[in-house]
Biotite code that builds the C-alpha atoms (Angstrom):
import biotite.structure as struc

atoms = struc.array([
    struc.Atom([110.975, 113.470, 87.827], chain_id="A", res_id=1, res_name="MET", atom_name="CA", element="C"),
    struc.Atom([112.576, 110.604, 89.202], chain_id="A", res_id=2, res_name="GLY", atom_name="CA", element="C"),
    struc.Atom([115.323, 110.722, 87.409], chain_id="A", res_id=3, res_name="ASN", atom_name="CA", element="C"),
    struc.Atom([116.082, 114.303, 87.912], chain_id="A", res_id=4, res_name="VAL", atom_name="CA", element="C"),
    struc.Atom([116.562, 113.508, 91.752], chain_id="A", res_id=5, res_name="VAL", atom_name="CA", element="C"),
    struc.Atom([118.473, 110.104, 90.852], chain_id="A", res_id=6, res_name="LEU", atom_name="CA", element="C"),
    struc.Atom([120.544, 112.095, 88.750], chain_id="A", res_id=7, res_name="GLU", atom_name="CA", element="C"),
    struc.Atom([121.344, 115.070, 91.298], chain_id="A", res_id=8, res_name="ARG", atom_name="CA", element="C"),
    struc.Atom([121.777, 112.434, 94.294], chain_id="A", res_id=9, res_name="GLN", atom_name="CA", element="C"),
    struc.Atom([124.554, 110.889, 91.932], chain_id="A", res_id=10, res_name="SER", atom_name="CA", element="C"),
    struc.Atom([126.092, 114.036, 91.221], chain_id="A", res_id=11, res_name="GLN", atom_name="CA", element="C"),
    struc.Atom([126.179, 115.147, 95.025], chain_id="A", res_id=12, res_name="ILE", atom_name="CA", element="C"),
    struc.Atom([127.949, 111.489, 96.133], chain_id="A", res_id=13, res_name="SER", atom_name="CA", element="C"),
    struc.Atom([129.965, 112.208, 93.346], chain_id="A", res_id=14, res_name="GLY", atom_name="CA", element="C"),
    struc.Atom([131.515, 115.068, 94.423], chain_id="A", res_id=15, res_name="LYS", atom_name="CA", element="C"),
    struc.Atom([131.337, 114.180, 98.242], chain_id="A", res_id=16, res_name="VAL", atom_name="CA", element="C"),
    struc.Atom([133.985, 111.147, 97.387], chain_id="A", res_id=17, res_name="VAL", atom_name="CA", element="C"),
    struc.Atom([135.999, 113.692, 95.476], chain_id="A", res_id=18, res_name="ILE", atom_name="CA", element="C"),
    struc.Atom([135.801, 116.116, 98.154], chain_id="A", res_id=19, res_name="GLY", atom_name="CA", element="C"),
    struc.Atom([136.957, 113.254, 100.567], chain_id="A", res_id=20, res_name="GLY", atom_name="CA", element="C"),
    struc.Atom([139.935, 112.175, 98.584], chain_id="A", res_id=21, res_name="LEU", atom_name="CA", element="C"),
    struc.Atom([140.876, 115.865, 97.742], chain_id="A", res_id=22, res_name="GLY", atom_name="CA", element="C"),
    struc.Atom([141.344, 116.119, 101.918], chain_id="A", res_id=23, res_name="VAL", atom_name="CA", element="C"),
    struc.Atom([143.066, 112.790, 102.616], chain_id="A", res_id=24, res_name="LEU", atom_name="CA", element="C"),
    struc.Atom([145.381, 113.692, 99.991], chain_id="A", res_id=25, res_name="PHE", atom_name="CA", element="C"),
    struc.Atom([146.005, 117.290, 101.295], chain_id="A", res_id=26, res_name="THR", atom_name="CA", element="C"),
    struc.Atom([146.393, 115.608, 104.895], chain_id="A", res_id=27, res_name="LEU", atom_name="CA", element="C"),
    struc.Atom([149.076, 113.201, 103.653], chain_id="A", res_id=28, res_name="VAL", atom_name="CA", element="C"),
    struc.Atom([151.127, 115.741, 101.922], chain_id="A", res_id=29, res_name="VAL", atom_name="CA", element="C"),
    struc.Atom([150.530, 118.266, 104.441], chain_id="A", res_id=30, res_name="GLY", atom_name="CA", element="C"),
    struc.Atom([152.174, 115.283, 106.846], chain_id="A", res_id=31, res_name="MET", atom_name="CA", element="C"),
    struc.Atom([154.902, 114.615, 104.595], chain_id="A", res_id=32, res_name="VAL", atom_name="CA", element="C"),
    struc.Atom([155.803, 118.296, 104.556], chain_id="A", res_id=33, res_name="LEU", atom_name="CA", element="C"),
    struc.Atom([156.004, 118.884, 107.725], chain_id="A", res_id=34, res_name="ALA", atom_name="CA", element="C"),
    struc.Atom([158.306, 115.133, 108.681], chain_id="A", res_id=35, res_name="TRP", atom_name="CA", element="C"),
    struc.Atom([160.958, 116.542, 105.899], chain_id="A", res_id=36, res_name="THR", atom_name="CA", element="C"),
    struc.Atom([160.796, 119.856, 107.081], chain_id="A", res_id=37, res_name="THR", atom_name="CA", element="C"),
    struc.Atom([161.761, 119.037, 110.452], chain_id="A", res_id=38, res_name="GLY", atom_name="CA", element="C"),
    struc.Atom([158.102, 120.918, 111.800], chain_id="A", res_id=39, res_name="ILE", atom_name="CA", element="C"),
    struc.Atom([156.973, 116.942, 113.335], chain_id="A", res_id=40, res_name="MET", atom_name="CA", element="C"),
    struc.Atom([159.553, 114.946, 114.239], chain_id="A", res_id=41, res_name="ASP", atom_name="CA", element="C"),
    struc.Atom([157.457, 111.966, 115.638], chain_id="A", res_id=42, res_name="THR", atom_name="CA", element="C"),
    struc.Atom([157.136, 109.261, 112.641], chain_id="A", res_id=43, res_name="LEU", atom_name="CA", element="C"),
    struc.Atom([155.247, 106.531, 114.803], chain_id="A", res_id=44, res_name="GLY", atom_name="CA", element="C"),
    struc.Atom([154.474, 105.106, 118.412], chain_id="A", res_id=45, res_name="TYR", atom_name="CA", element="C"),
    struc.Atom([154.148, 101.469, 119.815], chain_id="A", res_id=46, res_name="GLU", atom_name="CA", element="C"),
    struc.Atom([152.738, 100.203, 123.229], chain_id="A", res_id=47, res_name="SER", atom_name="CA", element="C"),
    struc.Atom([153.660, 96.341, 123.189], chain_id="A", res_id=48, res_name="ARG", atom_name="CA", element="C"),
    struc.Atom([154.030, 93.407, 125.808], chain_id="A", res_id=49, res_name="THR", atom_name="CA", element="C"),
    struc.Atom([155.983, 90.527, 124.616], chain_id="A", res_id=50, res_name="ILE", atom_name="CA", element="C"),
    struc.Atom([156.516, 86.817, 126.139], chain_id="A", res_id=51, res_name="ASN", atom_name="CA", element="C"),
    struc.Atom([158.419, 84.559, 124.158], chain_id="A", res_id=52, res_name="GLY", atom_name="CA", element="C"),
    struc.Atom([161.026, 81.464, 124.875], chain_id="A", res_id=53, res_name="ASN", atom_name="CA", element="C"),
    struc.Atom([162.950, 82.044, 121.890], chain_id="A", res_id=54, res_name="GLY", atom_name="CA", element="C"),
    struc.Atom([161.321, 79.937, 119.387], chain_id="A", res_id=55, res_name="LEU", atom_name="CA", element="C"),
    struc.Atom([157.275, 81.173, 119.675], chain_id="A", res_id=56, res_name="THR", atom_name="CA", element="C"),
    struc.Atom([156.024, 84.469, 121.340], chain_id="A", res_id=57, res_name="ASN", atom_name="CA", element="C"),
    struc.Atom([152.682, 86.292, 122.064], chain_id="A", res_id=58, res_name="THR", atom_name="CA", element="C"),
    struc.Atom([152.288, 89.907, 121.754], chain_id="A", res_id=59, res_name="GLN", atom_name="CA", element="C"),
    struc.Atom([149.572, 92.487, 122.677], chain_id="A", res_id=60, res_name="SER", atom_name="CA", element="C"),
    struc.Atom([149.071, 96.325, 122.356], chain_id="A", res_id=61, res_name="GLY", atom_name="CA", element="C"),
    struc.Atom([149.354, 98.435, 119.331], chain_id="A", res_id=62, res_name="TYR", atom_name="CA", element="C"),
    struc.Atom([151.288, 100.599, 116.849], chain_id="A", res_id=63, res_name="SER", atom_name="CA", element="C"),
    struc.Atom([150.831, 103.435, 114.568], chain_id="A", res_id=64, res_name="TRP", atom_name="CA", element="C"),
    struc.Atom([153.160, 105.396, 112.123], chain_id="A", res_id=65, res_name="GLY", atom_name="CA", element="C"),
    struc.Atom([155.786, 104.436, 110.242], chain_id="A", res_id=66, res_name="PHE", atom_name="CA", element="C"),
    struc.Atom([158.235, 101.588, 110.273], chain_id="A", res_id=67, res_name="ASN", atom_name="CA", element="C"),
    struc.Atom([160.035, 102.085, 106.794], chain_id="A", res_id=68, res_name="THR", atom_name="CA", element="C"),
    struc.Atom([160.823, 105.699, 105.764], chain_id="A", res_id=69, res_name="PHE", atom_name="CA", element="C"),
    struc.Atom([163.407, 107.547, 103.837], chain_id="A", res_id=70, res_name="TYR", atom_name="CA", element="C"),
    struc.Atom([166.611, 109.146, 105.622], chain_id="A", res_id=71, res_name="PHE", atom_name="CA", element="C"),
    struc.Atom([169.141, 111.554, 104.357], chain_id="A", res_id=72, res_name="VAL", atom_name="CA", element="C"),
    struc.Atom([172.305, 111.476, 105.191], chain_id="A", res_id=73, res_name="LYS", atom_name="CA", element="C"),
    struc.Atom([173.159, 113.938, 108.528], chain_id="A", res_id=74, res_name="GLY", atom_name="CA", element="C"),
    struc.Atom([169.666, 113.475, 110.075], chain_id="A", res_id=75, res_name="GLN", atom_name="CA", element="C"),
    struc.Atom([169.186, 111.892, 113.337], chain_id="A", res_id=76, res_name="ASP", atom_name="CA", element="C"),
    struc.Atom([166.737, 108.941, 114.092], chain_id="A", res_id=77, res_name="PHE", atom_name="CA", element="C"),
    struc.Atom([165.747, 109.090, 117.272], chain_id="A", res_id=78, res_name="PHE", atom_name="CA", element="C"),
    struc.Atom([163.775, 106.641, 119.801], chain_id="A", res_id=79, res_name="ALA", atom_name="CA", element="C"),
    struc.Atom([162.360, 107.679, 123.132], chain_id="A", res_id=80, res_name="GLU", atom_name="CA", element="C"),
    struc.Atom([161.340, 104.654, 125.133], chain_id="A", res_id=81, res_name="TYR", atom_name="CA", element="C"),
    struc.Atom([160.263, 103.135, 128.628], chain_id="A", res_id=82, res_name="GLU", atom_name="CA", element="C"),
    struc.Atom([160.639, 99.755, 129.406], chain_id="A", res_id=83, res_name="THR", atom_name="CA", element="C"),
    struc.Atom([159.735, 97.477, 132.046], chain_id="A", res_id=84, res_name="GLN", atom_name="CA", element="C"),
    struc.Atom([161.813, 93.984, 131.389], chain_id="A", res_id=85, res_name="ILE", atom_name="CA", element="C"),
    struc.Atom([161.108, 90.986, 133.722], chain_id="A", res_id=86, res_name="HIS", atom_name="CA", element="C"),
    struc.Atom([163.613, 88.698, 131.783], chain_id="A", res_id=87, res_name="LYS", atom_name="CA", element="C"),
    struc.Atom([165.196, 89.255, 128.494], chain_id="A", res_id=88, res_name="GLY", atom_name="CA", element="C"),
    struc.Atom([165.426, 92.271, 126.803], chain_id="A", res_id=89, res_name="SER", atom_name="CA", element="C"),
    struc.Atom([164.095, 94.312, 124.091], chain_id="A", res_id=90, res_name="LEU", atom_name="CA", element="C"),
    struc.Atom([165.978, 94.894, 120.553], chain_id="A", res_id=91, res_name="VAL", atom_name="CA", element="C"),
    struc.Atom([165.814, 97.729, 118.468], chain_id="A", res_id=92, res_name="ILE", atom_name="CA", element="C"),
    struc.Atom([167.141, 97.554, 114.806], chain_id="A", res_id=93, res_name="HIS", atom_name="CA", element="C"),
    struc.Atom([167.344, 99.968, 112.493], chain_id="A", res_id=94, res_name="LEU", atom_name="CA", element="C"),
    struc.Atom([168.445, 98.703, 109.309], chain_id="A", res_id=95, res_name="TYR", atom_name="CA", element="C"),
    struc.Atom([168.514, 99.366, 105.371], chain_id="A", res_id=96, res_name="LYS", atom_name="CA", element="C"),
    struc.Atom([165.889, 98.077, 103.089], chain_id="A", res_id=97, res_name="VAL", atom_name="CA", element="C"),
    struc.Atom([167.362, 95.027, 101.343], chain_id="A", res_id=98, res_name="GLY", atom_name="CA", element="C"),
    struc.Atom([169.213, 93.970, 104.565], chain_id="A", res_id=99, res_name="THR", atom_name="CA", element="C"),
    struc.Atom([168.648, 92.139, 107.655], chain_id="A", res_id=100, res_name="ALA", atom_name="CA", element="C"),
    struc.Atom([168.575, 93.156, 110.927], chain_id="A", res_id=101, res_name="PRO", atom_name="CA", element="C"),
    struc.Atom([171.794, 92.656, 112.812], chain_id="A", res_id=102, res_name="SER", atom_name="CA", element="C"),
    struc.Atom([174.128, 92.933, 115.722], chain_id="A", res_id=103, res_name="GLY", atom_name="CA", element="C"),
    struc.Atom([176.785, 93.857, 113.790], chain_id="A", res_id=104, res_name="ASP", atom_name="CA", element="C"),
    struc.Atom([174.870, 97.384, 112.873], chain_id="A", res_id=105, res_name="THR", atom_name="CA", element="C"),
    struc.Atom([175.476, 100.553, 113.763], chain_id="A", res_id=106, res_name="PRO", atom_name="CA", element="C"),
    struc.Atom([172.009, 101.250, 114.254], chain_id="A", res_id=107, res_name="TYR", atom_name="CA", element="C"),
    struc.Atom([171.257, 98.748, 117.087], chain_id="A", res_id=108, res_name="HIS", atom_name="CA", element="C"),
    struc.Atom([170.427, 98.689, 120.709], chain_id="A", res_id=109, res_name="ARG", atom_name="CA", element="C"),
    struc.Atom([169.836, 95.957, 123.200], chain_id="A", res_id=110, res_name="MET", atom_name="CA", element="C"),
    struc.Atom([168.230, 97.168, 126.559], chain_id="A", res_id=111, res_name="ILE", atom_name="CA", element="C"),
    struc.Atom([168.178, 94.327, 128.898], chain_id="A", res_id=112, res_name="SER", atom_name="CA", element="C"),
    struc.Atom([166.669, 96.069, 132.068], chain_id="A", res_id=113, res_name="GLN", atom_name="CA", element="C"),
    struc.Atom([163.691, 98.152, 133.187], chain_id="A", res_id=114, res_name="SER", atom_name="CA", element="C"),
    struc.Atom([164.563, 102.072, 132.147], chain_id="A", res_id=115, res_name="GLU", atom_name="CA", element="C"),
    struc.Atom([163.513, 105.367, 130.380], chain_id="A", res_id=116, res_name="ARG", atom_name="CA", element="C"),
    struc.Atom([165.687, 106.717, 128.082], chain_id="A", res_id=117, res_name="GLY", atom_name="CA", element="C"),
    struc.Atom([166.232, 108.024, 124.331], chain_id="A", res_id=118, res_name="THR", atom_name="CA", element="C"),
    struc.Atom([168.565, 106.581, 121.705], chain_id="A", res_id=119, res_name="ILE", atom_name="CA", element="C"),
    struc.Atom([169.910, 108.741, 118.757], chain_id="A", res_id=120, res_name="LYS", atom_name="CA", element="C"),
    struc.Atom([171.281, 107.274, 115.580], chain_id="A", res_id=121, res_name="PHE", atom_name="CA", element="C"),
    struc.Atom([173.336, 109.388, 112.998], chain_id="A", res_id=122, res_name="PRO", atom_name="CA", element="C"),
    struc.Atom([172.382, 108.455, 109.341], chain_id="A", res_id=123, res_name="ILE", atom_name="CA", element="C"),
    struc.Atom([175.329, 108.051, 107.683], chain_id="A", res_id=124, res_name="HIS", atom_name="CA", element="C"),
    struc.Atom([174.338, 107.305, 104.521], chain_id="A", res_id=125, res_name="GLU", atom_name="CA", element="C"),
    struc.Atom([170.786, 108.465, 102.578], chain_id="A", res_id=126, res_name="SER", atom_name="CA", element="C"),
    struc.Atom([168.502, 105.532, 101.480], chain_id="A", res_id=127, res_name="GLY", atom_name="CA", element="C"),
    struc.Atom([165.372, 103.989, 102.374], chain_id="A", res_id=128, res_name="LEU", atom_name="CA", element="C"),
    struc.Atom([165.425, 102.569, 106.350], chain_id="A", res_id=129, res_name="TYR", atom_name="CA", element="C"),
    struc.Atom([162.848, 100.075, 108.568], chain_id="A", res_id=130, res_name="ARG", atom_name="CA", element="C"),
    struc.Atom([163.028, 99.815, 112.448], chain_id="A", res_id=131, res_name="ILE", atom_name="CA", element="C"),
    struc.Atom([161.839, 97.000, 114.317], chain_id="A", res_id=132, res_name="SER", atom_name="CA", element="C"),
    struc.Atom([161.266, 95.880, 117.427], chain_id="A", res_id=133, res_name="PHE", atom_name="CA", element="C"),
    struc.Atom([161.676, 92.284, 119.344], chain_id="A", res_id=134, res_name="SER", atom_name="CA", element="C"),
    struc.Atom([162.060, 90.432, 122.382], chain_id="A", res_id=135, res_name="GLY", atom_name="CA", element="C"),
    struc.Atom([165.517, 88.492, 122.938], chain_id="A", res_id=136, res_name="SER", atom_name="CA", element="C"),
    struc.Atom([166.331, 85.928, 125.256], chain_id="A", res_id=137, res_name="VAL", atom_name="CA", element="C"),
    struc.Atom([169.747, 87.619, 125.443], chain_id="A", res_id=138, res_name="LEU", atom_name="CA", element="C"),
    struc.Atom([170.988, 90.080, 127.704], chain_id="A", res_id=139, res_name="GLY", atom_name="CA", element="C"),
    struc.Atom([168.730, 89.569, 131.256], chain_id="A", res_id=140, res_name="GLY", atom_name="CA", element="C"),
    struc.Atom([170.409, 89.140, 134.564], chain_id="A", res_id=141, res_name="ALA", atom_name="CA", element="C"),
    struc.Atom([168.891, 85.794, 134.743], chain_id="A", res_id=142, res_name="ARG", atom_name="CA", element="C"),
    struc.Atom([169.970, 82.250, 133.351], chain_id="A", res_id=143, res_name="ASN", atom_name="CA", element="C"),
    struc.Atom([166.053, 81.916, 132.388], chain_id="A", res_id=144, res_name="ASP", atom_name="CA", element="C"),
    struc.Atom([165.579, 80.841, 128.396], chain_id="A", res_id=145, res_name="TRP", atom_name="CA", element="C"),
    struc.Atom([163.058, 83.458, 127.560], chain_id="A", res_id=146, res_name="GLY", atom_name="CA", element="C"),
    struc.Atom([161.880, 86.924, 127.230], chain_id="A", res_id=147, res_name="TYR", atom_name="CA", element="C"),
    struc.Atom([158.648, 88.913, 129.266], chain_id="A", res_id=148, res_name="ASP", atom_name="CA", element="C"),
    struc.Atom([158.537, 92.540, 128.547], chain_id="A", res_id=149, res_name="LEU", atom_name="CA", element="C"),
    struc.Atom([157.068, 95.834, 127.877], chain_id="A", res_id=150, res_name="SER", atom_name="CA", element="C"),
    struc.Atom([157.760, 98.786, 126.288], chain_id="A", res_id=151, res_name="TYR", atom_name="CA", element="C"),
    struc.Atom([156.237, 101.946, 124.811], chain_id="A", res_id=152, res_name="GLN", atom_name="CA", element="C"),
    struc.Atom([158.049, 103.937, 121.694], chain_id="A", res_id=153, res_name="ILE", atom_name="CA", element="C"),
    struc.Atom([158.105, 106.680, 120.079], chain_id="A", res_id=154, res_name="ARG", atom_name="CA", element="C"),
    struc.Atom([160.525, 107.182, 117.355], chain_id="A", res_id=155, res_name="TRP", atom_name="CA", element="C"),
    struc.Atom([161.412, 109.914, 114.578], chain_id="A", res_id=156, res_name="GLY", atom_name="CA", element="C"),
    struc.Atom([163.818, 112.207, 112.906], chain_id="A", res_id=157, res_name="ILE", atom_name="CA", element="C"),
    struc.Atom([165.734, 115.539, 114.180], chain_id="A", res_id=158, res_name="ARG", atom_name="CA", element="C"),
])
């Protein structure tokens, strides 16, 4: 009798694991379909405070979503942001995987004052892209060597 109970418990726990994986798989596939069809446009969100001197920095905050994604030519990347900049600037880079983020790319924006806004980058070439956010000592109105800023940003495709 004890063997029957153990066998039945094993069957039940196996069904729960398989059922849970099925739900997770369905959720991931549903989210990918929602993004690719345009029903859901948000790919991620980040809220962070950054302090630095150009060599080192400290950060606090959180982030969720995707930082790397595939874009099709003709789509638009967007980022809605709100910044509180005490010194320095916030740098937003969207770059193709396999290249380095650079101020020479068309997908680069430096924000040097506290503001709320939206940026849009039209995608000219299909490929795998990555988004990054960083503080910079450049762009500030003061001659201080360093940066001190906070931001909230939501990004996605349209």
